[in-house]
One Martini backbone bead per residue (centre of mass of N, CA, C, O) as a GRO file, in nm:
protein
  119
    1MET     BB    1  -6.339  -2.425  -6.283
    2THR     BB    2  -6.057  -2.567  -6.186
    3LYS     BB    3  -5.714  -2.545  -6.217
    4GLY     BB    4  -5.581  -2.825  -6.196
    5LYS     BB    5  -5.417  -2.996  -5.951
    6LEU     BB    6  -5.426  -3.129  -5.637
    7ILE     BB    7  -5.167  -3.064  -5.398
    8ALA     BB    8  -4.966  -3.183  -5.160
    9VAL     BB    9  -4.814  -3.042  -4.876
   10LEU     BB   10  -4.492  -3.123  -4.755
   11ASP     BB   11  -4.278  -3.178  -4.529
   12GLU     BB   12  -3.975  -3.317  -4.422
   13ARG     BB   13  -4.176  -3.558  -4.280
   14ASP     BB   14  -4.451  -3.591  -4.452
   15TYR     BB   15  -4.644  -3.371  -4.365
   16LEU     BB   16  -4.948  -3.224  -4.381
   17VAL     BB   17  -4.953  -2.849  -4.467
   18GLY     BB   18  -5.099  -2.843  -4.761
   19TYR     BB   19  -5.215  -2.673  -5.063
   20LYS     BB   20  -5.203  -2.701  -5.430
   21ARG     BB   21  -5.181  -2.593  -5.765
   22LYS     BB   22  -5.138  -2.782  -6.082
   23LEU     BB   23  -5.116  -2.840  -6.411
   24LYS     BB   24  -4.827  -3.013  -6.382
   25PRO     BB   25  -4.747  -3.272  -6.226
   26GLY     BB   26  -4.513  -3.434  -6.073
   27LEU     BB   27  -4.377  -3.735  -5.984
   28LEU     BB   28  -4.363  -3.639  -5.659
   29ASP     BB   29  -4.643  -3.563  -5.650
   30VAL     BB   30  -4.940  -3.530  -5.447
   31VAL     BB   31  -5.239  -3.633  -5.553
   32VAL     BB   32  -5.561  -3.502  -5.481
   33PRO     BB   33  -5.866  -3.462  -5.428
   34ASP     BB   34  -6.079  -3.193  -5.444
   35ASN     BB   35  -6.240  -3.320  -5.172
   36CYS     BB   36  -6.026  -3.295  -4.969
   37ASP     BB   37  -6.047  -3.314  -4.586
   38LEU     BB   38  -5.772  -3.286  -4.481
   39PRO     BB   39  -5.582  -3.159  -4.252
   40ALA     BB   40  -5.321  -2.891  -4.279
   41ASN     BB   41  -5.155  -2.952  -3.959
   42GLY     BB   42  -4.968  -3.225  -3.920
   43THR     BB   43  -5.176  -3.497  -3.872
   44TYR     BB   44  -5.053  -3.612  -4.148
   45LYS     BB   45  -4.894  -3.895  -4.315
   46TRP     BB   46  -4.686  -3.979  -4.575
   47ASP     BB   47  -4.596  -4.321  -4.720
   48GLY     BB   48  -4.644  -4.326  -5.060
   49LYS     BB   49  -4.977  -4.406  -5.060
   50ARG     BB   50  -5.076  -4.272  -4.780
   51PHE     BB   51  -5.259  -4.133  -4.521
   52TRP     BB   52  -5.173  -4.087  -4.173
   53PRO     BB   53  -5.263  -4.067  -3.862
   54LEU     BB   54  -5.165  -3.873  -3.581
   55GLY     BB   55  -5.278  -3.930  -3.285
   56HIS     BB   56  -5.579  -3.930  -3.380
   57GLY     BB   57  -5.542  -3.627  -3.522
   58PHE     BB   58  -5.315  -3.521  -3.339
   59PRO     BB   59  -5.076  -3.348  -3.245
   60PRO     BB   60  -4.796  -3.342  -3.104
   61VAL     BB   61  -4.665  -3.317  -2.802
   62VAL     BB   62  -4.471  -3.025  -2.671
   63THR     BB   63  -4.578  -3.038  -2.378
   64ARG     BB   64  -4.634  -3.048  -2.057
   65PRO     BB   65  -4.842  -3.116  -1.835
   66PRO     BB   66  -4.967  -2.973  -1.536
   67ALA     BB   67  -5.042  -3.285  -1.480
   68THR     BB   68  -5.083  -3.582  -1.370
   69ASN     BB   69  -5.291  -3.842  -1.358
   70ASP     BB   70  -5.262  -3.888  -1.050
   71GLU     BB   71  -5.318  -3.596  -0.959
   72VAL     BB   72  -5.602  -3.582  -1.076
   73LEU     BB   73  -5.721  -3.825  -0.931
   74LEU     BB   74  -5.674  -3.723  -0.646
   75GLU     BB   75  -5.853  -3.471  -0.673
   76ILE     BB   76  -6.114  -3.622  -0.730
   77VAL     BB   77  -6.125  -3.799  -0.479
   78GLU     BB   78  -6.116  -3.564  -0.276
   79GLY     BB   79  -6.376  -3.426  -0.386
   80LEU     BB   80  -6.570  -3.676  -0.325
   81GLY     BB   81  -6.482  -3.849  -0.106
   82LYS     BB   82  -6.695  -4.092   0.003
   83LYS     BB   83  -6.812  -4.127  -0.293
   84ALA     BB   84  -6.557  -4.284  -0.412
   85GLY     BB   85  -6.474  -4.498  -0.217
   86GLU     BB   86  -6.265  -4.721  -0.071
   87LYS     BB   87  -6.050  -4.773  -0.289
   88ALA     BB   88  -5.997  -4.476  -0.360
   89LEU     BB   89  -5.915  -4.385  -0.072
   90ALA     BB   90  -5.684  -4.586  -0.036
   91TRP     BB   91  -5.521  -4.485  -0.275
   92ALA     BB   92  -5.487  -4.192  -0.176
   93ASP     BB   93  -5.330  -4.262   0.078
   94TRP     BB   94  -5.099  -4.409  -0.063
   95TYR     BB   95  -5.011  -4.177  -0.247
   96ARG     BB   96  -4.946  -3.966  -0.032
   97LEU     BB   97  -4.732  -4.131   0.118
   98ASN     BB   98  -4.542  -4.177  -0.132
   99LEU     BB   99  -4.505  -3.880  -0.199
  100LYS     BB  100  -4.371  -3.801   0.066
  101LYS     BB  101  -4.132  -3.995   0.045
  102ARG     BB  102  -4.024  -3.885  -0.223
  103GLU     BB  103  -3.976  -3.592  -0.132
  104GLU     BB  104  -3.774  -3.667   0.090
  105GLU     BB  105  -3.565  -3.803  -0.094
  106MET     BB  106  -3.516  -3.561  -0.280
  107SER     BB  107  -3.420  -3.365  -0.057
  108LYS     BB  108  -3.174  -3.536   0.028
  109ARG     BB  109  -3.027  -3.537  -0.253
  110HIS     BB  110  -3.035  -3.197  -0.277
  111ARG     BB  111  -2.857  -3.157  -0.053
  112THR     BB  112  -2.613  -2.978   0.091
  113PRO     BB  113  -2.337  -3.043   0.233
  114LYS     BB  114  -2.187  -3.002   0.531
  115ILE     BB  115  -1.891  -2.833   0.609
  116ALA     BB  116  -1.634  -2.876   0.803
  117ARG     BB  117  -1.464  -2.629   0.988
  118ALA     BB  118  -1.191  -2.495   1.081
  119LYS     BB  119  -1.088  -2.287   1.371
   0.00000   0.00000   0.00000
């Protein structure tokens, strides 16, 4: 039999990051059942009464995805071709046109103006 009570280890934001055993838990210690199966990887937060999952059990996203949802959808529609259906193909045409306009606008904004020099 194990000695002591199982205690949740919380980080500075009260995210569950580990477990440890203590013979005599303190008043501020969070005692959990011995069969506690919550992952100790920062995906659960203690609110003073219970643990709550963060982002449906996934840790917060720390980097940007390699593509937007629209870019992925465009690639899928283009890959399907006519099988995608009329609405999907019309959306893809609209998206490409607007993407082209946006890129043109961005390039206009970021161009360095040419300065006329006196000769």
